[in-house]
DRENKOLKOL-379674 format. One record per residue: x, y, z of N, C-alpha, C in turn. Coordinates in steps of 0.1 Angstrom, whole numbers, padded with zeros to 4 digits, always signed. Each point is the difference from the previous one (the first is absolute). Last residue first. Layout:
DRENKOLKOL-379674
XYZXYZXYZ...
This chain:
DRENKOLKOL-379674
-0165-0309+0158-0005-0006+0015+0013-0001+0010+0007-0002-0056-0014+0010+0014-0001-0010+0006+0040+0004-0040-0005-0007+0011-0011+0010+0004+0032+0013-0032-0012-0006-0005-0008-0011+0008+0050+0018+0006-0010+0013-0007-0013-0009-0006+0031-0023+0028+0002+0012+0004-0012+0010-0008-0001-0046-0013-0001+0001+0020+0000+0014+0001+0012-0014-0046-0016+0001+0005-0003+0004+0010+0048+0000-0009-0009+0010-0006-0015+0003+0001+0027-0045+0019-0001+0012+0006-0006+0016-0006+0001-0040-0028-0006+0001+0018+0000+0010+0006+0025-0007-0041-0014+0004+0001-0005+0001+0007+0044-0009+0007-0001+0018-0001-0017-0001-0008+0013-0045+0010+0001+0005+0008-0004+0013-0003+0000-0017-0035-0013-0011+0008+0000+0013+0015+0038+0000-0031-0009+0007-0008-0012-0002+0010+0035-0024+0012+0010+0013+0002-0017+0010-0004+0006-0042-0018-0007+0000+0019+0002+0015+0008+0010-0013-0045-0013-0007-0002-0001+0008+0015+0047-0001-0010-0012+0011-0004-0013+0001+0002+0024-0039+0011+0004+0007+0009-0005+0015-0006-0005-0036-0025-0009-0001+0012+0001+0010+0009+0024-0001-0040-0007+0005-0006-0014-0004+0012+0052+0007+0018-0006-0010-0011-0014+0008-0002+0050+0023+0007-0013-0004+0007-0009-0006-0007+0053+0013+0006-0009-0004-0008-0011-0003+0008+0037+0036+0018-0003-0014-0002-0009-0003-0009+0029+0036+0011-0006+0003-0010-0001-0018+0000+0011+0028+0039+0005-0010-0005-0002-0006-0011-0018+0043+0009+0007+0002+0005+0012-0013+0003-0043+0001-0021+0001+0017-0004+0018-0002+0002-0031-0039+0010+0004+0005-0015+0002+0005+0000-0004-0006+0045+0006-0009-0010+0004+0003-0010-0032+0026+0021+0017-0001+0006+0010-0007-0005-0049-0003-0007+0006+0009-0009+0013+0000+0001-0021-0029+0032+0001-0005-0018+0013+0008-0010-0019+0016+0047+0012-0012-0002+0005-0002-0015-0040+0026+0011+0013+0006+0002+0013-0009-0002-0040-0020+0005+0003+0004-0017+0010+0008-0002-0013-0017+0043+0005-0011-0011+0003+0008-0010-0019+0025+0033+0011-0003+0000+0007-0011-0014-0044+0012+0008+0004+0006-0010+0016-0001+0002-0034-0017+0027+0006-0013-0008+0007+0012-0013-0024+0018+0040+0015-0003-0001+0004-0010-0007-0045+0012-0005+0010+0009-0005+0013-0006+0005-0029-0026+0018-0004+0002-0016+0012+0011-0006-0011-0003+0046+0015-0010-0013-0004+0001-0003-0029+0025+0015+0014+0006+0004+0010-0011-0004-0047-0006-0006+0007+0009-0006+0013+0003+0002-0020-0030+0028+0001-0006-0012+0004+0016-0013-0013+0015+0045+0014-0014+0000+0003-0009-0013-0025+0048+0011-0004-0012+0004+0012-0012-0009+0012+0050+0024-0008-0004-0011-0006-0016+0001+0027+0027+0034-0008+0010-0011-0012-0005-0005+0031-0028+0025-0011+0006+0010-0009+0010-0011+0034-0020-0021-0010-0011+0004-0012+0005+0009+0044+0023-0010-0010-0003-0014-0014-0008+0005+0032+0005+0031-0005+0013+0000-0012-0002-0014+0029-0038+0010-0008+0003+0012-0008+0016-0001+0034-0012-0032-0008-0011+0000-0015+0004+0009+0046+0024+0007-0013+0007-0014-0011-0008-0005+0029-0015+0036-0006+0016+0004-0011+0003-0011+0029-0040-0007-0015+0002+0008-0005+0008+0008+0042+0006-0028-0010-0009-0006-0015-0002+0005+0041+0012+0023-0006+0014-0007-0012-0003-0012+0024-0030+0026-0013+0007+0009-0003+0009-0006+0029-0029-0021-0014-0006+0002-0006+0007+0009+0046+0015-0014-0011+0001-0005-0015-0007-0002+0031-0007+0037+0000+0014-0004-0013+0005-0012+0017-0045+0017-0011+0005+0005-0001+0015-0003+0034-0021-0024-0020-0009-0005-0006+0010+0013+0044+0013+0003-0004+0002-0013-0012-0004+0001+0020-0018+0036-0004+0013+0003-0007+0012-0012+0018-0048-0010-0007-0001+0013-0010+0016+0004+0046-0001-0020-0009-0006-0012-0018-0004+0008+0035+0011+0028+0002+0013-0010-0012-0003-0008+0010-0032+0034-0006+0016+0005-0003+0011-0011+0019-0051+0010-0004+0007-0014-0009+0010+0000+0007-0021+0038+0016+0000-0010-0002+0007-0010-0032-0004+0033+0010+0009+0001+0012-0002-0007-0033-0033-0011-0006+0016-0004+0006+0010+0010+0013-0044+0013+0007+0006-0019-0011+0013-0004-0007-0022+0041+0013+0008+0000+0001+0007-0010-0037-0021+0006+0002+0013+0003+0007+0005+0002-0002-0044-0008-0004+0007-0014-0002+0012+0006+0010-0037+0030+0013+0010-0007-0003+0007-0011-0034-0035+0017+0008+0006+0008+0014+0004-0011-0050-0018-0011+0012+0002-0005+0008+0011+0008-0042-0008+0022+0001-0012-0011+0013+0002-0008-0008+0029+0037-0003-0015+0005-0002-0010-0013+0008+0050-0008+0010-0008+0013-0002-0013+0003-0026+0016-0036+0016+0002-0002+0010-0004+0010-0049+0012+0007+0003-0014-0010+0014-0001-0002-0011+0040+0023+0000-0012+0007+0001-0012-0008+0007+0035-0023+0010+0000+0008-0003-0011+0005-0035+0013-0026+0010-0009-0004+0012+0001+0004-0037+0024+0023-0002-0016-0005+0009-0008-0003+0010+0047+0009-0003-0005+0009-0001-0015-0002-0002+0030-0037+0013-0005+0008+0000-0006+0007-0042+0014-0012+0003-0012-0011+0017-0002+0003-0024+0032+0024-0005-0009+0001+0006-0012-0005+0014+0044-0005+0003-0008+0007-0001-0011+0007-0022+0022-0041+0014-0003-0004+0010-0007+0020-0045+0012+0001-0002-0005-0010+0018-0008-0006-0015+0039+0023-0003-0011+0010+0006-0015-0005+0008+0045-0025+0006-0003+0012-0004-0011+0008-0024+0011-0041+0009-0008-0004+0012+0002+0014-0042+0018+0008-0002-0017-0007+0017-0006-0001-0010+0045+0013-0003-0007+0010+0005-0015-0004-0001+0036-0034+0012-0003+0007-0001-0010+0008-0037+0012-0020+0014-0012-0010+0009-0003+0009-0030+0034+0014-0012-0012+0002+0013-0010-0005+0011+0043-0003+0003-0003+0017-0005-0015-0002-0006+0015-0045+0015+0002+0007+0002-0006+0015-0044+0015-0019+0003-0016-0002+0016-0001-0001-0040+0028+0028+0015+0005-0005+0007-0013-0005-0045+0006+0024+0001+0007-0014+0012-0003-0006-0024-0029+0043+0014+0014-0002-0003+0001-0009+0002-0048+0026-0010+0014-0001+0005+0015-0006+0009-0056-0011+0003+0010+0011-0007+0008-0007-0008-0040-0022-0004-0004+0013+0005+0018+0007+0017-0006-0040-0014+0008-0005-0006+0000+0016+0038-0024-0008+0007+0018-0003-0017+0008+0002+0005-0051-0001+0005+0007+0008+0002+0014+0003-0016-0020-0039-0013-0004+0012+0007+0009+0014+0031-0005-0039-0008+0014-0001-0010+0001+0008+0027-0040+0008+0004+0011+0001-0006+0013-0003-0017-0040-0018+0001+0000+0016+0008+0011+0006+0004-0007-0047-0013+0000+0007-0006+0007+0013+0045-0014-0017-0003+0015-0003-0014+0003+0002+0013-0046+0009+0009+0006+0008-0001+0018-0004-0018-0035-0029-0007-0002+0015+0001+0012+0009+0020-0004-0038-0011+0002-0007-0008+0004+0014+0043-0025-0002+0002+0011+0002-0015+0010-0001-0004-0045+0005+0006+0003+0008+0001+0015-0002-0009-0024-0040-0011+0003+0012+0004+0007+0012+0030-0010-0030-0007+0009-0007-0011+0002+0011+0029-0035+0008+0007+0012+0001-0009+0015-0001-0011-0044-0013-0011+0000+0011+0012+0014+0007+0006-0015-0043-0016+0009-0001-0001+0005+0018+0045-0020-0015-0003+0011-0004-0016+0003+0004+0011-0046+0006+0006+0010+0015-0003+0016-0008-0011-0036-0021-0011+0005+0003+0005+0009+0014+0028-0009-0036-0009+0005-0004-0013+0003+0012+0036-0026+0006+0006+0013-0002-0014+0010-0004-0006-0045+0000+0003+0002+0011+0007+0014+0005-0031-0018-0041+0010-0001+0001+0004+0006+0015-0039-0003-0033+0002-0008+0012+0011+0000+0010-0008+0022-0044-0007+0007+0012+0003-0009+0011+0027-0001-0042+0005-0001+0014-0009+0007+0006-0014-0002-0046+0006-0012+0004+0003-0001+0013-0014+0038-0012-0011-0009-0001+0003-0011+0005+0035+0034-0006-0010+0004+0009-0012-0012-0002+0029-0004-0035+0004-0006+0009-0007+0003+0015-0019+0017-0040-0003-0018+0001+0013-0002+0014-0002+0046-0009-0012-0005+0005+0000-0014-0001+0049+0018-0002-0012+0001-0006-0012-0002+0005+0056+0014+0012-0013-0007+0000-0010+0001-0007+0041+0021+0018+0001-0005-0018-0012-0006+0005+0008+0033+0028+0006-0009+0005-0001-0010-0014-0022+0042-0006+0017+0002+0009+0007-0017+0004-0045-0003-0020+0008+0009-0006+0014-0004-0001-0033-0008+0038+0007-0007-0014+0006+0004-0007-0018+0034+0024+0011-0008+0008+0004-0013-0007-0033+0027-0022+0015+0007+0003+0011-0011+0002-0047-0008-0001+0007-0002-0011+0011+0007+0000-0023+0001+0037+0002-0017-0003+0008+0004-0014-0016+0041+0011+0013-0004+0011+0002-0015-0003-0040+0013-0023+0016+0008-0006+0008-0004+0012-0041-0013+0013+0006-0008-0013+0013+0008-0003-0021+0022+0031+0005-0013+0005+0004-0010-0011-0015+0040-0011+0009+0005+0006+0009-0014+0008-0048+0002-0021+0011+0003-0009+0015+0002+0008-0040-0009+0031+0009-0009-0007+0003-0001-0013-0012+0042+0025+0011-0010+0007+0002-0012-0005-0026+0029-0019+0012+0006-0003+0014-0009+0006-0049-0011+0002+0008-0001-0013+0012+0002+0002-0025+0014+0036+0002-0018-0002+0007+0000-0014-0014+0045+0008+0010-0009+0008+0005-0011-0002-0037+0016-0020+0010+0006-0009+0014-0005+0011-0041-0008+0018+0005-0010-0014+0006+0003-0006-0002+0017+0053-0009+0000-0010+0006-0008-0013+0009-0009+0057+0003+0002-0015-0011+0005-0010+0008-0003+0060-0006-0006-0015+0007+0006-0011+0013-0014+0053-0005+0008-0011-0001-0006-0017-0007-0017+0051-0009+0005-0007+0005+0008-0011+0023-0028+0029+0002+0017+0006-0014+0003-0008+0013-0050-0003+0002+0009+0016+0000+0012-0001-0012-0020-0042-0004-0007+0010+0000+0009+0012+0018+0017-0036-0013+0002+0003-0008-0009+0008+0048-0002-0003-0004+0016+0001-0016+0001+0003+0021-0036-0022-0003+0000+0017+0000+0012+0004+0000-0006-0046-0010-0006+0007+0002-0001+0015+0031+0026-0022-0018+0006-0005-0010-0013+0008+0049-0012-0002-0003+0012+0014-0015+0004-0006+0016-0034-0029-0004-0006+0014-0003+0011+0012+0017+0013-0045-0015-0003+0000-0003-0011+0011+0040+0019+0001-0007+0011-0005-0011-0006+0000+0036-0028+0004-0002+0002+0009-0015+0013+0001+0030-0032-0031-0017+0001-0002-0004+0009+0013+0050-0010-0011-0008+0013-0004-0014+0000-0002+0021-0042+0011+0002+0012+0016-0007+0012-0007+0008-0036-0037-0013+0003+0008+0000+0006+0016+0048+0005-0021-0015+0003-0013-0013-0004+0008+0035-0017+0023+0004+0009+0002-0012+0013-0010+0003-0050-0003-0006+0002+0012-0002+0015+0000+0026-0017-0039-0015+0002+0000-0007-0001+0013+0044+0003-0001-0004+0014-0004-0015-0003-0005+0031-0030+0025-0006+0008+0010-0009+0010-0007+0025-0046-0016-0010+0011-0003-0010+0008+0009+0036-0019+0021+0006-0003-0016-0009+0010-0006-0004+0006+0051-0005-0008-0009+0006+0002-0012+0010+0021+0037+0011-0008+0002-0007-0010-0011-0020+0043+0013+0012+0006-0012+0004-0013+0000-0038+0003+0025-0006-0002-0014+0016-0003-0011-0001+0012+0046-0004-0013-0001+0006-0003-0013-0009+0047+0012+0014-0004+0002+0000-0021-0005-0045+0020+0005+0011+0000-0011+0013+0001-0002-0027-0011+0039+0000-0012-0014+0004+0008-0011+0003+0025+0037+0009-0013+0003-0004-0008-0014-0022+0042+0005+0011+0004-0003+0007-0016+0004-0045-0007+0004+0005+0009-0011+0018+0003-0002-0013-0008+0044-0009-0015-0008+0005+0005-0014+0001+0038+0022+0009-0008+0010+0000-0015-0009-0037+0029-0001+0013+0005-0006+0011-0004-0001-0039-0015+0025-0005-0006-0018+0018+0009-0008-0004+0006+0047+0002-0012-0002+0000+0000-0013-0012+0040+0015+0018-0003+0002+0002-0015-0004-0048+0015-0002+0006+0003-0009+0016-0001+0002-0029-0017+0034+0001-0006-0010+0003+0004-0014+0006+0030+0036+0007-0015+0004-0004-0006-0011-0021+0036-0001+0012+0003-0001+0010-0011+0000-0049+0001+0002+0005+0005-0009+0017-0006-0002-0016+0003+0042-0006-0016-0006+0004+0004-0016+0006+0036+0031+0004-0007+0000+0000-0015-0006-0031+0035-0003+0015+0002-0010+0009-0008+0006-0041-0003+0015-0002-0004-0009+0015+0005-0009-0010+0010+0047+0004-0014-0003-0004-0006-0017+0024+0053+0013-0014-0013+0006+0003-0014-0003+0030+0050+0011+0003-0018-0009-0014-0006+0006+0008+0054-0011-0007-0010+0017+0000-0015-0012+0034+0043-0019-0018-0006+0003+0000-0011+0010+0036+0041+0005-0003-0015-0005-0009-0001+0000+0002+0053-0002+0004-0011+0005+0003-0016-0007+0011+0052-0021-0011-0014+0002+0005-0007+0014+0022+0035-0030-0002+0001+0015-0010-0004-0001+0026-0002-0038-0012+0001-0002-0010+0006+0015+0048-0011-0003-0001+0008-0007-0016+0006-0002+0013-0033+0035+0006+0012-0006-0002+0012-0006-0016-0045-0011-0006+0006+0016+0007+0010+0001+0026-0021-0031-0017+0003-0006-0010+0008+0013+0045-0016+0009+0002+0009-0003-0013+0005-0008+0000-0037+0026+0001+0008+0006-0002+0013-0007+0004-0040-0028-0014+0004+0008+0000+0009+0011+0042-0011-0022-0014+0001-0010-0012+0004+0006+0030-0021+0022+0006+0014+0004-0010+0007-0015-0004-0044+0010-0007+0007+0011+0005+0014-0003+0011-0032-0032-0010+0005-0003-0006+0007+0013+0046-0012+0000-0006+0012-0011-0017+0002-0001+0022-0039+0027-0002+0014+0008+0000+0013-0009-0005-0044-0019-0006+0004+0007-0003+0014+0010+0025-0023-0037-0011+0007-0002-0004+0004+0012+0034-0032-0002+0010+0012+0003-0014+0012-0006-0013-0045-0003+0006+0000+0012+0008+0011+0001-0030-0017-0037-0005+0011+0011+0011+0000+0012+0008-0023-0039-0013+0006-0005-0004+0014+0012+0029-0039+0002+0010+0012-0005-0014+0012+0002-0015-0044+0008+0004+0006+0008+0006+0018-0005-0002-0035-0028-0014+0000+0007+0003+0013+0003+0036-0027-0006-0003+0009-0010-0016+0007+0002+0009-0035+0031+0008+0015-0001-0002+0007-0006-0023-0040-0006-0006+0010+0009+0007+0011+0004+0015-0028-0031-0006+0001-0010-0008+0010+0012+0052-0003+0010-0013-0009-0004-0011+0005-0005+0048+0019-0011-0007+0001+0011-0013-0012+0000+0035+0006-0031+0008+0009+0014-0010+0001+0007-0021-0016-0038+0019-0007+0004+0004+0004+0010-0032+0034-0027+0001-0018+0001+0009-0003+0001-0002+0050-0002+0001-0007+0014+0001-0022+0002-0010+0033-0039+0012-0001-0002+0006-0011+0017-0047+0017-0007+0004-0014-0014+0018-0001+0009-0021+0036+0016-0005-0011+0008+0007-0009-0009+0002+0038-0021+0007-0003+0008-0002-0011+0012-0029+0014-0037+0010-0007-0006+0013+0001+0010-0042+0011+0017+0000-0014-0005+0013-0001-0005-0009+0044+0008+0003-0009+0012-0003-0018-0002-0007+0035-0034+0016+0003+0009-0001-0012+0008-0042+0006-0012+0009-0011-0012+0013+0001+0000-0031+0026+0030-0001-0016-0001+0011-0005-0007+0000+0047+0000+0006-0002+0008-0004-0019+0007-0022+0023-0039+0016-0003-0002+0003-0004+0008-0046+0005+0007+0006-0008-0010+0015-0001-0001-0015+0036+0028-0001-0012+0003+0004-0014-0007-0007+0044-0021+0014-0002+0009+0000-0013+0006-0039+0007-0025+0013+0003-0009+0011-0010+0011-0040+0017+0026+0001-0012-0009+0009-0009-0004-0002+0046+0014+0001-0005+0009+0000-0018+0000-0017+0034-0034+0017-0001-0002+0005-0009+0016-0049+0000-0007+0005-0005-0012+0019+0000+0002-0032+0017+0032+0003-0013+0004+0008-0008-0015-0017+0045+0006+0011-0008+0007+0008-0007+0002-0035+0027-0041+0001-0005+0011+0012-0007+0010-0002+0043-0041+0001-0022+0005-0003+0002+0012
C-alpha cells in the first residue's frame, strides 16, 4: 500500500475532529479569534516536529528559496481565509447550504493543480474526482436535510457564495503548500513537508496575532483564558496538517483530497452503527458515489 494512503486517512480524521472542536468555540471567541486557535498553540509543536524529523533522518534544513516563500506565503494566507470563511458560515441560519458547496474543493484543487503546478490527471482519475464530488454534495445535503432543489434555489445566497469561496481558498492552500514543498531541494518528502508545516504555521500565527492585537484588542487574552479548548484545537490541527502536507508532497493533491473524503463515509457509518441514526436515501447515494470514486481512483487510475 502506498504510504500516502494511510497518512491521508489519518489526516482526514484529525481534520474532522478539529472542525468539531473549533465549532464549540463559536460565541466564546470572535471569528478571527476562533480561526487563530488552529495555529496559536500549534507552531511550537510544528517546530519540534521539524527538529525531530531532521534529527531522525540526519538531514539538514533545506534551502528556503524564493519560489518556496512565494508558495508558502500565498498558501498560508489562503488557509487563513478558508478557516475564517468556514467559521463565519456557522453564523448563518442556512449555513448548511454553504457548507455543502464548500465541499467542492477537490474539483477546484484538480484545476488549480494543473494551472499552477502542471499536475496532470488521467481520464479515469477525472471521472473518479467527479463521482466523489457529486457524492459529497449528496451526502452533505442529505445530512443537512436538504434536497437538490434547495441547493439550486439558494445558489445565489450569501452563505452559498461563502461556501464556494471557502472551498476555493482551501483548494488554493492545498495546491500552494504542495508547490512550496516541491520547491525545496532534496529527496526526503518528510523533511520537505515538515519544513513547510513549521514555517507556514509560525507565519500564520504571527499574522493572525498581529491582526488581533491591532484590530481586536483583548482577543488574544481570551485565547489564553480558553487555553484548554484552544490548545486541543491546535493539537489536532497540527497532527492533521502534518498528515496533509506529507501526503501532498508525496502524491497529487487532488488524489489526496479525494481519498480524504472517506472520513465522511466513516462518520456516516459510525452514526448508523453506534448512534442508530436514520439516514436518508440521499446520504446513502452520496456514500456510494464517494466509495465508487475512491475505488476507481485507487485501483483503476493510470498515470
